[in-house]
BALOBA-1460 file (C-alpha; in Angstrom, 3 decimals):
// residues 141
<rec num="1" residu="x" x="3.230" y="-25.198" z="12.341"/>
<rec num="2" residu="x" x="5.230" y="-22.729" z="10.313"/>
<rec num="3" residu="x" x="3.657" y="-19.648" z="8.779"/>
<rec num="4" residu="x" x="4.983" y="-17.386" z="6.043"/>
<rec num="5" residu="x" x="3.636" y="-13.974" z="5.099"/>
<rec num="6" residu="x" x="3.569" y="-13.217" z="1.365"/>
<rec num="7" residu="x" x="2.134" y="-9.833" z="0.287"/>
<rec num="8" residu="x" x="-0.322" y="-9.928" z="3.203"/>
<rec num="9" residu="x" x="-1.257" y="-13.567" z="2.568"/>
<rec num="10" residu="x" x="-0.457" y="-16.295" z="5.075"/>
<rec num="11" residu="x" x="0.872" y="-19.696" z="4.029"/>
<rec num="12" residu="x" x="0.493" y="-22.191" z="6.850"/>
<rec num="13" residu="x" x="1.586" y="-25.807" z="7.116"/>
<rec num="14" residu="x" x="-1.136" y="-28.339" z="7.883"/>
<rec num="15" residu="x" x="-0.627" y="-30.861" z="10.672"/>
<rec num="16" residu="x" x="-0.083" y="-34.327" z="9.249"/>
<rec num="17" residu="x" x="-0.690" y="-37.644" z="11.013"/>
<rec num="18" residu="x" x="1.168" y="-40.455" z="9.251"/>
<rec num="19" residu="x" x="1.047" y="-44.212" z="9.689"/>
<rec num="20" residu="x" x="1.666" y="-47.266" z="7.497"/>
<rec num="21" residu="x" x="-1.551" y="-46.635" z="5.507"/>
<rec num="22" residu="x" x="-0.742" y="-43.062" z="4.508"/>
<rec num="23" residu="x" x="-1.607" y="-39.796" z="6.241"/>
<rec num="24" residu="x" x="-4.491" y="-37.654" z="7.457"/>
<rec num="25" residu="x" x="-4.528" y="-33.854" z="7.710"/>
<rec num="26" residu="x" x="-7.169" y="-31.689" z="9.322"/>
<rec num="27" residu="x" x="-7.473" y="-28.496" z="7.254"/>
<rec num="28" residu="x" x="-10.278" y="-26.644" z="9.014"/>
<rec num="29" residu="x" x="-11.528" y="-26.188" z="12.564"/>
<rec num="30" residu="x" x="-14.233" y="-23.818" z="13.766"/>
<rec num="31" residu="x" x="-11.891" y="-23.070" z="16.676"/>
<rec num="32" residu="x" x="-9.296" y="-21.608" z="14.285"/>
<rec num="33" residu="x" x="-11.333" y="-19.654" z="11.730"/>
<rec num="34" residu="x" x="-14.841" y="-19.308" z="10.410"/>
<rec num="35" residu="x" x="-15.444" y="-20.901" z="7.017"/>
<rec num="36" residu="x" x="-18.842" y="-20.020" z="5.545"/>
<rec num="37" residu="x" x="-18.624" y="-21.748" z="2.185"/>
<rec num="38" residu="x" x="-16.627" y="-24.510" z="0.539"/>
<rec num="39" residu="x" x="-15.955" y="-25.471" z="-3.040"/>
<rec num="40" residu="x" x="-13.527" y="-27.614" z="-4.977"/>
<rec num="41" residu="x" x="-12.205" y="-27.034" z="-8.473"/>
<rec num="42" residu="x" x="-10.597" y="-29.524" z="-10.826"/>
<rec num="43" residu="x" x="-7.984" y="-28.071" z="-13.185"/>
<rec num="44" residu="x" x="-6.522" y="-29.892" z="-16.173"/>
<rec num="45" residu="x" x="-2.728" y="-30.071" z="-16.743"/>
<rec num="46" residu="x" x="-1.160" y="-26.782" z="-17.806"/>
<rec num="47" residu="x" x="-4.437" y="-24.851" z="-17.460"/>
<rec num="48" residu="x" x="-5.127" y="-21.662" z="-15.521"/>
<rec num="49" residu="x" x="-8.316" y="-20.875" z="-13.631"/>
<rec num="50" residu="x" x="-7.964" y="-17.301" z="-14.933"/>
<rec num="51" residu="x" x="-5.908" y="-17.347" z="-18.115"/>
<rec num="52" residu="x" x="-5.938" y="-13.620" z="-18.911"/>
<rec num="53" residu="x" x="-6.890" y="-11.714" z="-15.767"/>
<rec num="54" residu="x" x="-6.305" y="-11.305" z="-12.065"/>
<rec num="55" residu="x" x="-9.011" y="-12.224" z="-9.575"/>
<rec num="56" residu="x" x="-9.673" y="-10.011" z="-6.519"/>
<rec num="57" residu="x" x="-12.229" y="-9.812" z="-3.688"/>
<rec num="58" residu="x" x="-13.366" y="-6.725" z="-1.812"/>
<rec num="59" residu="x" x="-14.742" y="-8.454" z="1.264"/>
<rec num="60" residu="x" x="-13.823" y="-12.086" z="1.655"/>
<rec num="61" residu="x" x="-10.760" y="-14.139" z="2.453"/>
<rec num="62" residu="x" x="-9.963" y="-17.193" z="0.312"/>
<rec num="63" residu="x" x="-8.344" y="-20.225" z="1.930"/>
<rec num="64" residu="x" x="-6.802" y="-22.493" z="-0.713"/>
<rec num="65" residu="x" x="-5.646" y="-26.067" z="-0.128"/>
<rec num="66" residu="x" x="-4.445" y="-28.268" z="-2.991"/>
<rec num="67" residu="x" x="-5.777" y="-31.758" z="-2.357"/>
<rec num="68" residu="x" x="-4.217" y="-33.484" z="-5.349"/>
<rec num="69" residu="x" x="-1.634" y="-32.416" z="-7.887"/>
<rec num="70" residu="x" x="0.511" y="-29.282" z="-7.968"/>
<rec num="71" residu="x" x="-0.560" y="-25.695" z="-8.476"/>
<rec num="72" residu="x" x="1.001" y="-22.262" z="-8.452"/>
<rec num="73" residu="x" x="-0.914" y="-19.347" z="-6.981"/>
<rec num="74" residu="x" x="0.293" y="-15.961" z="-8.251"/>
<rec num="75" residu="x" x="-0.302" y="-13.103" z="-5.810"/>
<rec num="76" residu="x" x="0.010" y="-9.364" z="-6.323"/>
<rec num="77" residu="x" x="-0.495" y="-6.228" z="-4.275"/>
<rec num="78" residu="x" x="-0.393" y="-4.122" z="-7.443"/>
<rec num="79" residu="x" x="3.329" y="-3.428" z="-6.926"/>
<rec num="80" residu="x" x="4.926" y="-6.855" z="-7.398"/>
<rec num="81" residu="x" x="4.085" y="-10.474" z="-8.140"/>
<rec num="82" residu="x" x="4.926" y="-13.430" z="-5.928"/>
<rec num="83" residu="x" x="4.255" y="-17.084" z="-6.681"/>
<rec num="84" residu="x" x="3.430" y="-19.809" z="-4.170"/>
<rec num="85" residu="x" x="3.632" y="-23.504" z="-5.095"/>
<rec num="86" residu="x" x="1.052" y="-25.722" z="-3.401"/>
<rec num="87" residu="x" x="1.062" y="-29.507" z="-3.563"/>
<rec num="88" residu="x" x="-1.362" y="-32.216" z="-2.531"/>
<rec num="89" residu="x" x="1.594" y="-34.252" z="-1.243"/>
<rec num="90" residu="x" x="2.442" y="-31.606" z="1.351"/>
<rec num="91" residu="x" x="-0.807" y="-29.744" z="2.144"/>
<rec num="92" residu="x" x="-0.670" y="-26.128" z="3.201"/>
<rec num="93" residu="x" x="-3.401" y="-23.519" z="3.589"/>
<rec num="94" residu="x" x="-2.933" y="-20.249" z="1.732"/>
<rec num="95" residu="x" x="-5.049" y="-17.447" z="3.257"/>
<rec num="96" residu="x" x="-5.651" y="-14.675" z="0.698"/>
<rec num="97" residu="x" x="-7.256" y="-11.609" z="2.313"/>
<rec num="98" residu="x" x="-9.464" y="-9.054" z="0.549"/>
<rec num="99" residu="x" x="-7.633" y="-6.726" z="-1.819"/>
<rec num="100" residu="x" x="-4.932" y="-9.185" z="-2.950"/>
<rec num="101" residu="x" x="-4.916" y="-10.008" z="-6.657"/>
<rec num="102" residu="x" x="-4.538" y="-13.716" z="-7.352"/>
<rec num="103" residu="x" x="-4.734" y="-16.367" z="-10.057"/>
<rec num="104" residu="x" x="-4.235" y="-20.121" z="-10.145"/>
<rec num="105" residu="x" x="-2.365" y="-22.399" z="-12.538"/>
<rec num="106" residu="x" x="-1.884" y="-26.162" z="-12.679"/>
<rec num="107" residu="x" x="1.765" y="-26.438" z="-13.714"/>
<rec num="108" residu="x" x="1.906" y="-30.239" z="-13.495"/>
<rec num="109" residu="x" x="1.307" y="-32.939" z="-16.111"/>
<rec num="110" residu="x" x="-1.665" y="-34.372" z="-14.170"/>
<rec num="111" residu="x" x="-5.021" y="-32.960" z="-13.074"/>
<rec num="112" residu="x" x="-5.092" y="-30.901" z="-9.875"/>
<rec num="113" residu="x" x="-7.822" y="-30.574" z="-7.249"/>
<rec num="114" residu="x" x="-8.102" y="-27.382" z="-5.194"/>
<rec num="115" residu="x" x="-10.399" y="-26.757" z="-2.220"/>
<rec num="116" residu="x" x="-11.369" y="-23.272" z="-1.049"/>
<rec num="117" residu="x" x="-12.903" y="-22.502" z="2.367"/>
<rec num="118" residu="x" x="-13.669" y="-18.761" z="2.189"/>
<rec num="119" residu="x" x="-15.014" y="-16.842" z="5.158"/>
<rec num="120" residu="x" x="-18.133" y="-15.679" z="3.269"/>
<rec num="121" residu="x" x="-20.720" y="-17.302" z="1.039"/>
<rec num="122" residu="x" x="-20.007" y="-16.642" z="-2.640"/>
<rec num="123" residu="x" x="-21.284" y="-13.272" z="-3.834"/>
<rec num="124" residu="x" x="-20.567" y="-12.293" z="-7.463"/>
<rec num="125" residu="x" x="-20.674" y="-8.606" z="-6.466"/>
<rec num="126" residu="x" x="-17.626" y="-9.177" z="-4.205"/>
<rec num="127" residu="x" x="-15.278" y="-10.316" z="-6.936"/>
<rec num="128" residu="x" x="-13.436" y="-8.363" z="-9.549"/>
<rec num="129" residu="x" x="-11.368" y="-9.241" z="-12.598"/>
<rec num="130" residu="x" x="-8.490" y="-7.146" z="-13.898"/>
<rec num="131" residu="x" x="-6.757" y="-8.011" z="-17.188"/>
<rec num="132" residu="x" x="-3.102" y="-8.959" z="-16.636"/>
<rec num="133" residu="x" x="-1.836" y="-6.089" z="-18.788"/>
<rec num="134" residu="x" x="-3.883" y="-3.451" z="-16.912"/>
<rec num="135" residu="x" x="-2.483" y="-4.064" z="-13.408"/>
<rec num="136" residu="x" x="1.002" y="-2.859" z="-14.332"/>
<rec num="137" residu="x" x="2.979" y="-5.711" z="-12.738"/>
<rec num="138" residu="x" x="3.325" y="-7.899" z="-15.823"/>
<rec num="139" residu="x" x="1.878" y="-11.299" z="-16.502"/>
<rec num="140" residu="x" x="1.997" y="-13.823" z="-13.660"/>
<rec num="141" residu="x" x="3.198" y="-16.760" z="-15.788"/>
C-alpha cells in the first residue's frame, strides 16, 4: 500500500483482489481505524457538493472513497490549495483530519458516488463553512 501526505491529509491505496469477474476491495477494518458513522452521496456531472464555500471540521476526520465515477477533492490549510483526483476504478481512501478545509466536485460526465466513513457521528456543531473568497487562497476550481 502506498501512502501520500497532502497538507496533513493521507491518501492511501486500497488493496484490490482481481479475478475474471472483476475485483473486490476492502475499504474499512476495525483493526485499522475506528469508523463511527457512514454515509454515501450521489453527485451529478459537473456539480460540486459545496459550490461557493469550503467545508471544515473541528473534531472529526473524514475518510472519503469514491465508489463510482471521478471526483476531485480540493484541500487547503489556509495557505495553499491542493487537489486530489479520486476514481471508482482505482479506489483510494483520503483521510482528511480536523482543521483541513475541503470541498468536492464531480468533474466527470457521469454521476459519481462517494462514501465517507468519519471517526465520529455527524454533529452539525462540528462543521464550519467558509466562503471561497474569505479564505484568501482563491477558488478551488
